[in-house]
N, C-alpha and C positions, 0 to 999 in steps of 0.2 A: 394513606394510600390513594384515596380519592382525590385529594389535593394534588398529589404528585402526578396522577393520570391527567388531570386537567391542565397542569402546567406543561407537561410533555406535549399534549395535544395542541395547546396554544402555540408553543415553540415550533412545532411541525407545520402548522398552518401558515405561520409567518414566513417560514423558510420557503415553502412551496409557492407563496405569492411573490416572493422576491426573485425575479428572473436573473438579476445580476449575480446574486449569490449562487444560484444553481449553475450559471455559466462559468463563474470563476472556479466552482467546485470541480468542473469537468474540463477546465482549460488544458491541464497537463495531459489528459487523455487524448484530446484532439492533437496536441503537439506530437505525442508519441506516434499516433496513427499516421500523421502527415510525414514525419521524418522517416518512419519505417517504410511507407509506400514509396518515398522519393529515393532513399539510398541505403538505409540501414539493412533492409532485407538482402539486397543484391551483394552488398559488401560482405556480409557474413556468409552467404551462399558461396561466393567466390573463394573465401578463406578456407572453408571446409572442403570444397572440391579440390583445392590445391593440396590439401592434406591427404585425402583418401580417394580422390577421383570423382568423376561425375556419378550422380545417383538421383533418381526421381524423388526419393524420399527425403533428400536434404532440405528442400524448400518447406516441406511439411514440418520437419523438425525445427527449422528456424522460426516458422510461424508459431509453434508451440512455445519456443523460447520467448518470443515477443509477448505472447498472451500472458505468460506468467508474470513478466515485468509490469505489464499493463494493469493487471489485477492488484498487484501490490501498491501501485501508484494510486489507483482509484480509491482504495481504502483511506489513504492519507488525505487526499485533496477534498473528498466529499465530507469527511468528518470535520476537517478544518473549516470548510464553508459553513457547516451547520453551527459551529460555535460563533459564527457571525451574529447570531441572534443574541447571544450573551453580551457581545460587544455593543450591539445596538442598545440593549437594555441599560448597559453601564453609561453610555453616552447620553441617553435620554433621561437618565436618573430613575428609570423604572425599577432598577434593582433596589434602590432605596425605598421605593414604595412597597416592594415585596417584603423587605426587612421589617417594615412596620406592622405587618400582618402576623398572625399566630404561626405562620409557616417557619420551620426551622431552617437554619442556613444550609444544613445537609440536604434537605428536601429541595431547596432552590437550586443548589449546585447539581444535585443528582438529576434534576429535570433536564438540564442542559446536556449532561453526559449521556443520558438515555436517548434523548432526541438525536444527538450526534451519532450514537451507536446504531440506532434504527435507520437513520438516513444512509450512513456509510454501508451498513449491511444490505439495505435495499439496492443501492446502486451497484455494489460489488457483486451481488448475486445476479442482478440484471445483466451486468457486464459479462459475468461468467456464462450465462445462458447464450448471450449474443456471440461471445467468442467461441464457444463450443460449436455453435451452429456454423460459424465461419470456418472453423477447422474441418468439420465434417464435409462441408460443401467444397472445400479446397482440396480434399483428398485424404485427410487423416482419418484414422479409425476412431469411432466413438468411444469415449472413456467407459470403462467398466463401472458397475455400481459401486464397488469398493473404492475405486479411485475418485469417483464423484463425491462420495462421502468424505474422503480424505481431503479433497480440495475445499469442500464446504467448511470442514473443520479448520483448515489453515486460514481461510477467509475470515472466519469468526475471530480467530486469534489476531489476525492482522488488523481487523477493524477495532478490536479492543485495545491493542497496542497503540494504534494511530489515535484513537480517542483520548487515551491517557496523556500522550505526548502533546497533542494539540490543545487539550485543556490547559496544560501547563503554559503553553505559549500564549493562549488567549487571555490568561489572567493578567498579562503584562501589556495588553493592547487595550487602549481606552477610546479610540475613535474609529469610525467606519473607514475613513481614508487610510488609516494605518493598517486596518484589517485587509483592505483591498491590496495594499502594497505587500503585506505578508503573504496573502494568497498567491500573488503573482510570483514572488520570490520562491516560495515553497514549490509551487507548480512547475517552476523552471528547474530548480536545483534537484528536486526529488528524483528525476530521471537519471541524473548522474550518480546520485548516492545509492540508487538501487541497481546500478550497472546496466541500465537500459540503453541510454544514448551511446555510450562507449563501453564495450566489454571490459571487464575488470582487468584482464590480462594485457590490455593495450595502454594502460596508464602507469605512471611511475610507482615504485614500491610504496612511497609514503601516502599516495592517493589510494592505493589498494588497501592500506591499513585503515585509512579513514572510512572507506566503504565497508570493510569487514567489521569494524567496531561500531558502525551505525546500525542500531537494532532492527530497524524496519527492513534493511536489506536481507536479513535472515528469513523474512517471510517470502521474499522473492526466490531465495535459494530453495526453500521447501516446495514452493509452487512449481519451479522449474523441474525439480526431481519428480514430482507427481505427474506432470504433463509429459515429460520427455523420456521416461525410462524405456518404454517400448520402442520409440523411434530411434533412440541412440543405439539400441541393440541391432536395429535394422540397418541403419546407416553405416555403423562401424563393425558390421559382422565379420569383415575380413581384416580389421585393424588389430594392432597389438594392444594389450592392456595399457601399455605406456602411452600410446597415442590417444586412447579413450580418456585416460586420466588427464592428459595434457589439455585435451579439448575442454573437459569439464572444469578444470581450473582456469583456463583462459576465458571462458564465457560465464563464470560464476554459477555453475551448477553444483560445485562443491567449493568449500573454503578450506584453505590450508593456513592455519594460524600456529605460530611457534613450531613450524615444521611438522605439524600433525593435522590430519584431515578432521574437520569438525563434524561430529556425528549428528544425526537427526535429533537425538535426545538433548544434546547441548544447544542446538538451534532453538528447540522448544523452551529450554530453561532460560535462555537469554531473553526470549520474547516474554515469557511469563514474569520473570523477575523485574524486567524493565517496566512492564505494565503496572505491577504492584508498586514499585518505587515511585513512578511518576504520579500515580493516583494518590498515594499517601502524602507526598510532598505538595500536590495541588490542593488537597483538602486543608492542609496546614496553612498554606498561603491564602486561600479563600477566607478562612476563619480570621486570619490576621488582618486582611484587607477590609473585612466587614464586621469589626468589633462593635 
């Protein structure tokens, strides 16, 4: 346990000293913020007002929609950036040095995973605090204690899921240049796959299916539901249930798969099962790579 703690501490210090890694980890967050400020917000506000008429609460609701997507993206990119330490160690052959010590392969791999989880959780919670402050200052109601705990729970699941998937990806990357390319690609694509850059209802059906079968997008759905429940009731108070459901499906607040709405329980099971599967597969691959 002491060896594991020292390895995690070592990985964390290296990550914090590498400003390029930190920047790449947050690149997609900056992209979302810029795109949202330039045109995403107004585009969605106009679409909603065309549906139900003008309302002061629309902009607040759209802000909450963006924040939910932003938090789901943050978990992905920050954990992927943290696995850059593992890739650095592979390229510099430090991993081979670790394998000659009494440390088990499980301990070595676990140190990278814990480091990624801690970094992802730190940045995600920091983003949550900053985003909630932004929402309150822009006119939204402060979240209740129960909803805050719900959001934190979803963030923890999101970071765990992202860590397991990114560990799997990192196992196949051997150089820092390849890692930088992967960070850039993921940072760009993840906004589409979580339905942030373009609402899911605005893309063709086959793209909608790709998004809905992408496990991380389910964390965005859960976060949107947590943030937006009250504001949706306010904005759509005079709307019909059909209009409300249509809006939710159009903007990825609920998923309809096989002509059935996906329940919260099913979203959670998809996240948990995917996390377990990627973790187990990654452990097997790591052991095979380092016999």
